[in-house]
C-alpha positions as CSV (number, residue, x, y, z in Angstrom):
1,X,17.9,22.2,7.6
2,X,18.8,18.6,6.9
3,X,17.3,16.0,9.2
4,X,18.4,12.3,9.5
5,X,17.1,9.5,11.8
6,X,18.9,6.6,13.5
7,X,17.6,3.9,15.7
8,X,19.8,2.6,18.6
9,X,19.2,-0.1,21.2
10,X,17.5,1.1,24.4
11,X,20.5,0.0,26.5
12,X,22.7,2.5,24.6
13,X,20.5,5.6,25.0
14,X,22.1,6.4,28.4
15,X,25.6,6.2,26.9
16,X,24.4,8.5,24.1
17,X,23.1,11.1,26.6
18,X,26.0,10.8,29.0
19,X,26.2,12.1,32.6
20,X,24.0,15.1,32.8
21,X,23.7,15.2,29.0
22,X,27.4,15.8,28.6
23,X,28.0,13.3,25.7
24,X,25.0,14.6,23.7
25,X,26.2,18.2,24.1
26,X,29.8,17.2,23.0
27,X,28.5,15.4,19.9
28,X,26.4,18.5,19.0
29,X,29.4,20.8,19.6
30,X,31.8,18.7,17.5
31,X,29.4,17.9,14.6
32,X,27.2,21.0,14.5
33,X,24.1,18.9,14.6
34,X,21.4,18.8,17.3
35,X,20.3,15.5,18.7
36,X,16.8,14.7,19.9
37,X,16.0,11.3,21.4
38,X,12.4,10.2,20.6
39,X,10.5,7.1,21.7
40,X,11.8,3.5,21.4
41,X,15.4,4.3,20.5
42,X,14.6,6.6,17.6
43,X,17.1,9.5,17.4
44,X,16.6,12.6,15.2
45,X,19.8,14.4,14.1
46,X,19.3,17.9,12.6
47,X,21.9,20.1,11.2
48,X,21.5,23.7,12.2
49,X,22.8,25.0,8.9
50,X,22.2,23.8,5.3
51,X,25.2,21.5,5.3
52,X,24.0,17.9,5.2
53,X,27.6,16.7,6.1
54,X,27.0,17.9,9.7
55,X,23.8,15.8,10.1
56,X,25.5,12.8,8.5
57,X,28.5,13.1,10.8
58,X,26.2,13.4,13.8
59,X,24.2,10.3,12.6
60,X,27.4,8.3,12.2
61,X,28.5,9.2,15.8
62,X,25.1,8.2,17.1
63,X,25.1,4.9,15.2
64,X,28.6,4.1,16.4
65,X,27.5,4.6,20.0
66,X,24.5,2.5,19.3
67,X,26.8,-0.3,18.0
68,X,28.8,-0.4,21.2
69,X,31.6,2.2,20.8
70,X,32.4,4.4,23.8
71,X,31.7,8.1,23.1
72,X,35.4,9.0,22.8
73,X,35.9,6.3,20.2
74,X,32.7,7.3,18.3
75,X,33.8,10.9,18.3
76,X,36.8,9.8,16.2
77,X,34.3,10.0,13.3
78,X,34.5,13.8,13.5
79,X,38.0,13.7,12.0
80,X,38.2,14.3,8.2
81,X,38.4,11.0,6.3
82,X,37.3,8.7,9.1
83,X,34.4,6.4,8.4
84,X,32.1,3.9,10.1
85,X,31.5,0.4,8.7
86,X,29.0,-2.0,10.2
87,X,29.2,-5.7,9.2
88,X,26.2,-8.0,9.9
89,X,27.5,-11.3,11.2
90,X,24.4,-13.1,10.2
91,X,24.7,-11.9,6.6
92,X,28.4,-12.6,6.4
93,X,28.2,-16.1,7.8
94,X,24.7,-17.2,7.0
95,X,24.4,-18.4,10.6
96,X,21.5,-17.3,12.7
97,X,21.3,-19.6,15.7
98,X,22.1,-18.0,19.0
99,X,24.8,-20.5,19.8
100,X,26.6,-20.0,16.5
101,X,26.5,-16.2,16.9
102,X,27.9,-16.4,20.4
103,X,30.7,-18.7,19.1
104,X,31.5,-16.3,16.2
105,X,31.4,-13.2,18.5
106,X,33.8,-15.0,20.9
107,X,36.1,-15.8,18.0
108,X,36.2,-12.1,16.9
109,X,36.8,-10.9,20.5
110,X,39.2,-13.6,21.6
111,X,40.3,-14.5,25.1
112,X,40.3,-11.4,27.3
113,X,39.7,-9.3,24.1
114,X,43.1,-10.1,22.7
115,X,41.9,-10.9,19.1
116,X,40.0,-7.6,18.9
117,X,42.9,-5.7,20.4
118,X,45.3,-7.3,17.9
119,X,43.0,-6.3,14.9
120,X,42.9,-2.8,16.3
121,X,46.7,-2.6,16.7
122,X,47.5,-4.0,13.3
123,X,44.8,-2.2,11.3
124,X,44.5,1.1,13.1
125,X,40.7,0.8,13.2
126,X,38.6,0.7,16.4
127,X,36.5,-2.5,16.6
128,X,33.2,-3.1,18.4
129,X,31.4,-6.4,18.5
130,X,27.8,-5.8,19.6
131,X,24.8,-8.0,19.1
132,X,24.9,-9.5,15.6
133,X,27.2,-6.8,14.2
134,X,30.9,-6.0,14.0
135,X,31.6,-2.2,13.6
136,X,34.8,-0.5,12.5
137,X,35.9,3.1,12.7
138,X,39.0,4.2,10.8
139,X,40.4,5.8,7.7
140,X,40.0,4.2,4.3
141,X,43.2,2.2,4.1
142,X,42.8,1.1,7.7
143,X,39.2,0.1,7.0
144,X,40.2,-2.1,4.1
145,X,42.7,-4.0,6.2
146,X,40.3,-4.4,9.2
147,X,37.3,-5.4,7.0
148,X,39.4,-8.1,5.3
149,X,40.6,-9.4,8.6
150,X,37.1,-9.6,10.1
151,X,35.7,-11.3,7.0
152,X,38.5,-13.9,7.1
153,X,37.8,-14.6,10.8
154,X,34.1,-14.8,10.2
155,X,34.8,-17.4,7.5
156,X,36.9,-19.5,9.9
157,X,40.5,-18.6,9.1
158,X,43.0,-19.2,11.8
159,X,43.8,-16.2,14.0
160,X,47.5,-16.4,13.4
161,X,47.0,-16.4,9.6
162,X,44.8,-13.3,9.8
163,X,47.3,-11.5,12.1
164,X,50.2,-12.3,9.8
165,X,48.3,-11.0,6.8
166,X,47.4,-7.8,8.7
167,X,51.1,-7.3,9.7
168,X,52.2,-7.8,6.1
169,X,49.6,-5.4,4.7
170,X,50.7,-2.8,7.2
171,X,54.4,-3.3,6.3
172,X,53.5,-2.9,2.6
173,X,51.6,0.3,3.3
174,X,54.6,1.7,5.3
175,X,57.0,0.8,2.6
176,X,54.8,2.2,-0.2
177,X,54.5,5.5,1.7
178,X,58.2,5.7,2.2
179,X,58.8,5.2,-1.5
180,X,56.2,7.8,-2.6
181,X,57.9,10.9,-4.1
182,X,57.6,14.1,-2.0
183,X,55.1,16.6,-3.4
184,X,55.9,20.3,-3.7
185,X,54.3,21.2,-0.3
186,X,56.5,18.7,1.5
187,X,59.6,19.9,-0.3
188,X,58.9,23.5,0.6
189,X,58.1,22.8,4.3
């Protein structure tokens, strides 16, 4: 019976539980792991069977909600091949002052959330900026593009440069996929 622990901010515990416990039950249903909220934001995730993957998936969903994702976006992690990445803004930039963090977060989010929405649109990842972290949910190829874009923005690159890069990377991926030879399963189907 694998057990993992996660710590989430107190202001996200209500989101994790959901109205009448609905979100917590849905996470348990989709991951096969039970969730127990202990004191001070400590969450215990236990897999009912001997499969540690269920507990790990449940932990990732809990961490995603703790990092600011809505439950439907966090539950995207229950799909095969979808991963969560959390980047520490302080570590990436070396800046720790509150004013600098606020400016950097604003840069990542953009006016009315347009920069964040553009990163999501061009990379395919879901993006959440919460506290001193930037969290991403997506598939491996999507994650590479989104991580690169976020790191460039954190280092001060122009928004237009980053968005043009993302668009080019996406076009290259589509072209490469179109040129891939069909495998036997695709030919038979």
